[in-house]
C-alpha positions as CSV (number, residue, x, y, z in Angstrom):
1,M,6.4,37.0,110.8
2,R,9.6,38.6,109.6
3,A,11.4,36.8,106.8
4,G,14.6,36.5,108.9
5,V,12.8,34.6,111.6
6,T,11.3,32.2,109.0
7,R,14.7,31.6,107.4
8,R,16.3,30.9,110.8
9,R,13.5,28.4,111.6
10,V,14.1,26.6,108.4
11,A,17.8,26.5,109.0
12,V,17.3,24.9,112.4
13,I,15.0,22.3,111.0
14,A,17.5,21.4,108.3
15,A,20.3,21.1,110.7
16,G,18.2,19.0,113.0
17,A,17.2,16.7,110.2
18,L,20.9,16.2,109.2
19,A,21.9,15.6,112.8
20,S,19.2,12.9,113.3
21,G,20.4,11.0,110.2
22,V,17.2,11.7,108.2
23,L,19.3,13.2,105.4
24,A,22.5,11.3,106.1
25,S,22.0,9.0,103.1
26,C,22.1,12.1,100.8
27,A,25.2,13.7,102.2
28,S,27.5,12.0,99.7
29,G,25.2,12.5,96.7
30,T,25.8,14.8,93.8
31,A,24.7,18.4,93.8
32,S,21.6,17.6,91.8
33,S,20.4,15.0,94.4
34,R,21.2,16.9,97.6
35,P,18.3,18.3,99.6
36,T,17.2,21.9,99.1
37,V,15.6,24.0,101.8
38,A,13.0,26.7,101.1
39,R,10.2,28.5,102.8
40,A,6.9,27.1,102.0
41,A,5.8,30.2,100.1
42,E,9.0,30.8,98.2
43,G,11.0,29.4,95.3
44,G,10.2,25.9,93.9
45,T,7.9,25.1,96.8
46,D,5.5,28.0,96.1
47,A,2.9,25.6,94.8
48,F,2.7,24.1,98.3
49,R,1.9,27.3,100.2
50,G,-1.5,26.0,101.0
51,T,-0.2,23.0,103.0
52,G,0.5,25.1,106.2
53,A,4.1,23.8,106.4
54,D,6.7,26.1,108.0
55,S,9.4,24.5,106.0
56,I,9.9,22.1,103.1
57,I,13.1,20.0,102.4
58,T,13.2,18.6,98.9
59,E,15.3,15.7,97.7
60,R,15.5,14.3,94.2
61,V,15.1,10.6,94.5
62,A,15.1,9.6,90.9
63,P,14.3,11.3,87.5
64,G,10.7,12.4,87.9
65,V,10.5,11.6,91.6
66,Q,11.0,14.0,94.4
67,L,10.7,13.5,98.2
68,H,9.4,16.6,100.1
69,R,9.6,16.7,103.9
70,L,7.0,19.1,105.3
71,V,7.2,20.4,108.8
72,N,4.7,22.4,110.9
73,L,6.1,23.2,114.3
74,S,3.0,24.5,116.0
75,A,0.6,21.6,115.5
76,P,3.1,19.8,115.3
77,W,3.0,17.6,112.3
78,R,5.5,16.1,109.8
79,A,4.5,14.9,106.4
80,F,6.5,13.0,103.7
81,V,5.5,13.5,100.1
82,L,6.6,11.4,97.1
83,D,6.0,13.8,94.2
84,V,5.8,11.6,91.1
85,D,5.8,13.0,87.6
86,L,4.3,10.2,85.4
87,T,5.5,11.8,82.2
88,A,9.2,11.1,83.3
89,C,9.1,7.4,82.4
90,V,8.3,6.2,85.9
91,S,5.2,4.2,86.8
92,L,3.1,3.0,89.7
93,Q,2.1,-0.6,90.6
94,S,0.6,-2.5,93.4
95,V,2.7,-5.1,95.4
96,K,1.4,-8.0,97.4
97,G,4.6,-9.9,97.8
98,A,2.9,-13.3,97.9
99,A,1.3,-15.8,95.5
100,G,-2.1,-15.4,97.1
101,A,-4.2,-12.9,99.1
102,E,-2.8,-14.0,102.4
103,G,0.3,-12.8,104.1
104,R,1.9,-9.7,105.6
105,R,5.3,-8.1,104.9
106,T,6.8,-4.7,105.7
107,T,6.7,-2.0,103.1
108,S,10.5,-2.2,102.8
109,S,10.3,-5.9,102.1
110,L,7.5,-5.4,99.5
111,L,9.5,-2.8,97.7
112,A,12.6,-5.0,97.7
113,S,10.5,-8.0,96.4
114,L,10.1,-6.2,93.0
115,R,13.8,-6.9,92.2
116,P,15.0,-8.0,89.7
117,R,11.8,-7.8,87.6
118,V,11.8,-4.1,87.8
119,T,13.9,-1.3,89.4
120,P,12.1,0.0,92.5
121,I,12.3,3.6,93.5
122,A,9.9,4.1,96.5
123,A,6.7,2.8,98.1
124,V,4.0,3.5,100.7
125,N,1.8,1.0,102.5
126,A,-1.6,0.6,101.0
127,D,-4.8,-1.2,102.1
128,F,-6.3,-2.1,105.4
129,F,-6.1,-5.8,106.1
130,L,-7.7,-8.7,107.9
131,F,-6.1,-10.7,110.7
132,A,-8.1,-13.8,109.9
133,P,-7.1,-14.9,107.3
134,P,-3.9,-12.9,108.1
135,G,-2.9,-10.1,105.7
136,V,-5.8,-10.5,103.3
137,P,-6.5,-6.9,101.9
138,T,-9.8,-5.5,103.1
139,G,-10.5,-4.3,99.5
140,A,-9.5,-5.2,96.0
141,H,-5.9,-6.0,95.0
142,I,-5.1,-6.3,91.3
143,E,-1.5,-6.8,90.4
144,S,-0.2,-6.9,86.8
145,G,-3.8,-7.5,85.6
146,Q,-4.4,-10.4,88.0
147,L,-7.3,-10.2,90.5
148,I,-5.8,-11.4,93.8
149,S,-8.6,-10.2,96.1
150,G,-11.9,-9.1,94.9
151,P,-13.5,-5.6,95.3
152,I,-16.0,-4.6,98.0
153,A,-18.1,-1.4,98.3
154,R,-15.0,0.7,99.0
155,P,-12.9,2.9,96.7
156,V,-9.6,1.9,95.2
157,F,-6.5,3.6,94.0
158,G,-5.8,2.0,90.6
159,V,-3.6,2.3,87.6
160,H,-5.0,2.0,84.0
161,R,-3.2,0.0,81.4
162,D,-1.7,3.3,79.9
163,G,-0.3,4.2,83.3
164,T,-2.8,6.9,84.3
165,P,-4.1,6.8,87.9
166,Y,-7.7,6.0,88.9
167,I,-9.6,6.7,92.1
168,G,-13.1,5.2,92.2
169,T,-14.8,1.8,92.6
170,L,-14.3,-1.6,91.0
171,S,-17.0,-4.2,90.4
172,V,-16.8,-7.8,89.2
173,R,-19.7,-9.5,87.3
174,A,-19.5,-13.1,86.2
175,T,-22.1,-15.5,84.7
176,V,-22.0,-19.2,85.0
177,T,-24.1,-20.9,82.3
178,G,-25.0,-24.6,82.3
179,S,-27.6,-26.9,81.0
180,R,-30.1,-25.8,83.7
181,G,-29.7,-22.1,83.2
182,S,-27.5,-19.2,84.2
183,M,-26.2,-18.0,87.6
184,L,-25.1,-14.4,88.1
185,V,-22.0,-14.0,90.4
186,T,-20.9,-10.6,91.7
187,S,-18.1,-11.9,94.0
188,W,-14.7,-13.1,92.7
189,N,-11.9,-13.9,95.2
190,R,-14.0,-12.5,98.0
191,P,-15.7,-15.4,99.8
192,T,-18.6,-13.9,101.8
193,R,-21.4,-15.5,103.8
194,N,-24.7,-15.9,101.9
195,V,-23.2,-14.5,98.7
196,P,-22.6,-16.6,95.6
197,G,-19.1,-16.3,94.3
198,I,-16.1,-17.7,92.5
199,V,-12.6,-18.4,93.9
200,D,-9.6,-19.1,91.8
201,E,-6.0,-20.1,92.4
202,R,-4.9,-16.5,92.9
203,W,-6.9,-16.2,96.1
204,G,-4.8,-19.0,97.6
205,V,-6.6,-19.1,101.0
206,A,-8.5,-22.1,102.4
207,L,-12.2,-21.7,102.5
208,D,-13.7,-22.1,106.0
209,S,-16.9,-22.4,107.9
210,T,-17.7,-18.7,107.5
211,I,-18.8,-19.6,103.9
212,T,-22.5,-20.6,103.7
213,G,-23.5,-22.9,100.8
214,T,-22.2,-25.6,98.6
215,V,-18.7,-25.5,97.0
216,R,-18.5,-27.0,93.5
217,T,-15.2,-27.6,91.7
218,L,-15.0,-26.4,88.1
219,V,-12.2,-27.9,86.0
220,P,-11.3,-26.3,82.7
221,V,-12.0,-28.4,79.5
222,S,-11.5,-25.8,76.8
223,A,-8.3,-24.3,75.5
224,D,-9.7,-20.7,75.8
225,G,-10.4,-21.2,79.4
226,D,-14.1,-20.3,79.4
227,R,-15.7,-23.8,79.7
228,Y,-15.5,-26.0,82.7
229,V,-16.8,-29.4,83.8
230,V,-18.2,-29.8,87.3
231,R,-16.1,-32.7,88.7
232,A,-17.1,-32.7,92.3
233,A,-19.2,-31.1,95.0
234,A,-18.2,-30.5,98.6
235,E,-20.9,-30.3,101.2
236,S,-20.4,-29.2,104.8
237,P,-23.0,-28.9,107.6
238,A,-21.3,-25.8,108.9
239,G,-20.7,-24.2,105.5
240,A,-18.0,-24.8,103.0
241,S,-14.6,-26.1,104.0
242,A,-13.0,-27.7,101.0
243,P,-10.3,-28.2,100.1
244,A,-8.5,-28.0,103.5
245,S,-5.2,-26.4,102.4
246,R,-5.3,-24.4,99.2
247,V,-8.5,-23.7,97.4
248,A,-7.3,-24.1,93.8
249,R,-4.6,-25.7,91.7
250,G,-3.9,-24.6,88.1
251,D,-6.9,-23.0,86.5
252,T,-9.5,-24.8,88.7
253,L,-12.3,-22.6,89.9
254,F,-14.4,-23.0,93.0
255,L,-18.0,-21.9,92.7
256,I,-19.8,-21.1,96.0
257,E,-23.6,-21.6,95.6
258,V,-25.8,-20.2,98.3
259,P,-29.1,-22.0,99.0
260,A,-31.1,-19.7,96.7
261,A,-28.9,-20.5,93.8
262,E,-28.2,-24.2,94.3
263,G,-29.2,-26.6,91.6
264,T,-28.1,-24.3,88.7
265,V,-24.8,-26.2,88.5
266,V,-24.7,-30.0,88.9
267,V,-21.9,-32.6,88.9
268,G,-21.0,-33.7,85.4
269,D,-22.4,-30.6,83.8
270,T,-20.3,-28.5,81.5
271,V,-20.6,-24.8,82.2
272,R,-19.3,-21.6,80.6
273,V,-17.9,-18.9,82.9
274,T,-17.6,-15.3,81.7
275,R,-16.2,-12.5,83.8
276,D,-16.1,-8.7,83.5
277,I,-14.2,-6.2,85.7
278,T,-15.3,-2.6,85.6
279,P,-13.3,-0.5,84.7
280,R,-11.9,-3.1,82.3
281,D,-8.4,-1.8,81.8
282,I,-7.3,-1.5,85.4
283,R,-3.8,-3.1,85.6
284,H,-3.0,-2.4,89.3
285,A,-5.3,-1.6,92.2
286,V,-5.3,-1.4,96.0
287,G,-8.2,-0.6,98.3
288,G,-8.7,2.3,100.7
289,M,-11.3,4.5,102.3
290,P,-12.7,7.1,102.2
291,V,-12.2,9.2,99.2
292,L,-10.8,12.5,100.5
293,L,-11.0,14.8,97.5
294,R,-13.1,14.9,94.4
295,D,-12.6,17.6,91.9
296,S,-10.6,19.6,94.5
297,V,-13.5,19.5,97.0
298,V,-13.1,17.8,100.3
299,V,-15.7,15.0,100.4
300,G,-18.2,15.0,103.2
301,A,-17.4,11.4,104.2
302,V,-14.3,12.6,105.9
303,D,-16.6,13.8,108.8
304,S,-18.9,10.8,108.9
305,V,-17.1,7.6,107.9
306,S,-16.5,4.9,110.5
307,N,-16.0,6.2,114.1
308,A,-14.6,9.4,115.7
309,S,-11.3,7.7,116.5
310,F,-10.8,6.7,112.9
311,R,-11.6,10.2,111.6
312,G,-9.5,11.9,114.3
313,V,-5.8,12.7,114.5
314,N,-3.7,9.7,113.5
315,P,-0.7,8.7,111.4
316,R,-2.0,8.7,107.8
317,T,-1.1,7.4,104.4
318,A,-3.0,8.9,101.4
319,I,-2.6,9.3,97.6
320,G,-3.6,12.4,95.6
321,V,-3.8,12.8,91.8
322,A,-3.0,16.1,90.1
323,A,-2.3,17.7,86.7
324,G,-4.9,15.7,84.9
325,G,-3.4,12.4,86.0
326,R,0.1,13.2,85.1
327,R,1.3,13.8,88.7
328,V,0.7,11.8,91.9
329,F,1.4,12.7,95.5
330,M,2.0,9.7,97.8
331,V,1.8,11.1,101.4
332,V,2.7,9.7,104.8
333,I,2.0,11.7,107.9
334,D,3.7,10.7,111.1
335,G,1.6,10.7,114.3
336,R,1.1,9.6,117.9
337,Q,4.5,11.1,118.8
338,P,4.0,14.1,121.1
339,G,6.3,17.0,120.4
340,Y,7.4,15.5,117.1
341,S,4.2,14.9,115.1
342,A,0.7,14.5,116.3
343,G,-0.8,13.3,113.0
344,M,-3.8,14.5,111.1
345,S,-7.5,14.0,110.9
346,L,-9.1,12.8,107.7
347,R,-10.2,16.4,107.0
348,E,-6.8,17.8,107.6
349,T,-5.3,15.1,105.4
350,A,-7.7,16.0,102.6
351,S,-6.7,19.7,103.0
352,L,-3.0,18.8,102.9
353,L,-3.6,16.9,99.6
354,R,-5.5,19.9,98.2
355,G,-2.7,22.2,99.4
356,L,-0.2,20.1,97.5
357,G,-2.3,20.6,94.3
358,A,-4.2,17.3,94.2
359,R,-7.6,17.3,92.5
360,D,-8.6,13.9,93.8
361,G,-7.4,11.8,96.7
362,V,-8.1,8.7,98.8
363,N,-7.1,7.6,102.3
364,L,-5.2,4.4,102.8
365,D,-4.4,2.4,105.9
366,G,-2.8,4.5,108.6
367,G,-1.8,4.2,112.3
368,G,1.2,2.0,112.8
369,S,1.0,0.8,109.2
370,S,2.0,4.2,107.8
371,A,5.4,3.9,106.2
372,M,7.3,5.4,103.3
373,V,10.3,3.6,101.9
374,V,12.9,4.8,99.4
375,A,15.3,2.5,97.6
376,R,18.9,3.4,98.3
377,A,22.2,2.0,97.2
378,S,22.4,0.2,100.5
379,G,18.8,-1.1,100.4
380,S,15.3,0.1,101.2
381,A,15.2,2.9,103.8
382,V,12.2,4.0,105.8
383,V,12.2,7.8,105.6
384,N,9.4,8.6,108.1
385,R,9.2,7.7,111.8
386,T,6.7,4.9,112.2
387,S,4.5,5.0,115.3
388,D,4.7,1.4,116.4
389,P,7.3,0.9,119.2
390,T,8.5,-2.3,117.5
391,G,9.2,-0.5,114.3
392,E,7.9,-1.0,110.8
393,R,4.7,-3.0,110.7
394,P,4.1,-5.9,108.3
395,V,1.2,-4.9,106.0
396,A,-1.0,-6.5,103.3
397,N,0.3,-4.6,100.3
398,A,1.9,-1.4,99.0
399,V,1.9,1.0,96.1
400,A,5.3,1.3,94.5
401,V,7.0,3.7,92.2
402,V,9.2,1.9,89.7
403,Q,11.4,2.8,86.8
404,G,10.0,2.4,83.3
405,C,7.2,3.9,81.1
406,A,3.8,2.5,80.9
407,T,2.5,1.7,77.4
408,R,0.3,4.7,76.5
């Protein structure tokens, strides 16, 4: 294609974006923050030539954070990329926006909820979630070092204590030791039928009849918080259902004993509870699936995970890690909008991350949940075009970019 034709195509795209109001919020900005338009294989966007984009519009959102709008006219697809330089004193964190695991809020609301504790810059939606209990993340959620919902056999996007990103799995291992022996627990804040586990006040959701076994209440009796006395036991013919409202108050723990483990802990006994999360230094984490890239190679699971509909062309949210963990790409791809953006398959999303320069990447919740939000002077603004006809969908949690350096 001749260069003149490409430049004309880019100019049309830029004009259309301004006319539609996509870039209206930048019109009064300084020269350094105004969007720049370039061909995908020229200038500052040369590193993105492998994405397949016809054009890229770049906006400086904050020091160390750029927003790239990528357009492919023939597919068609439109992708929005938060390009985060973690060496520029910005950091990433998970956001639940609630005291416990339950509850749904829009990504805009989740980003706004961070004020005034931190200064928010931008966010994307994160994990898949349950409808019963409503808004409980399907996978792990760790926020500021607190385990809100426990891990399952799915990957997470996490942030180490020093601010470096992590894509991998999490595991919880706890031991309850009393006068009658020890009990191994591999579930924390993830009540599951026929699985022994522990629930604390951060779970914040009532236990119900889906839990099989006996629920015993453990009340702390030591200043260091590792010894507990068994004050009561709750039995239910249909499983566990106590307490009826919230499962914990203060530092109280609830131990779920399945039949095979019952009898290890008895009322009146004093027990010691130890817990270990691997990796140990994860400060923030959200669940996702599947892993899309590993060492710059598209992972085979993109062609086999779940069903064909899930793997096929949809709106997508994903995160990629580049430059040895110093750079992160947070990506939202619009979809289910004929003539504007069809979306991408899992494999296409993995290829887009690799084209951006990511070495590792993971898929997050997509479909109508996919949303990217940027903090503006007037409030949080959704920069992509969400696919739900009702607008931005309430979700379980988000990954946010905030001002401030992590302690390295």
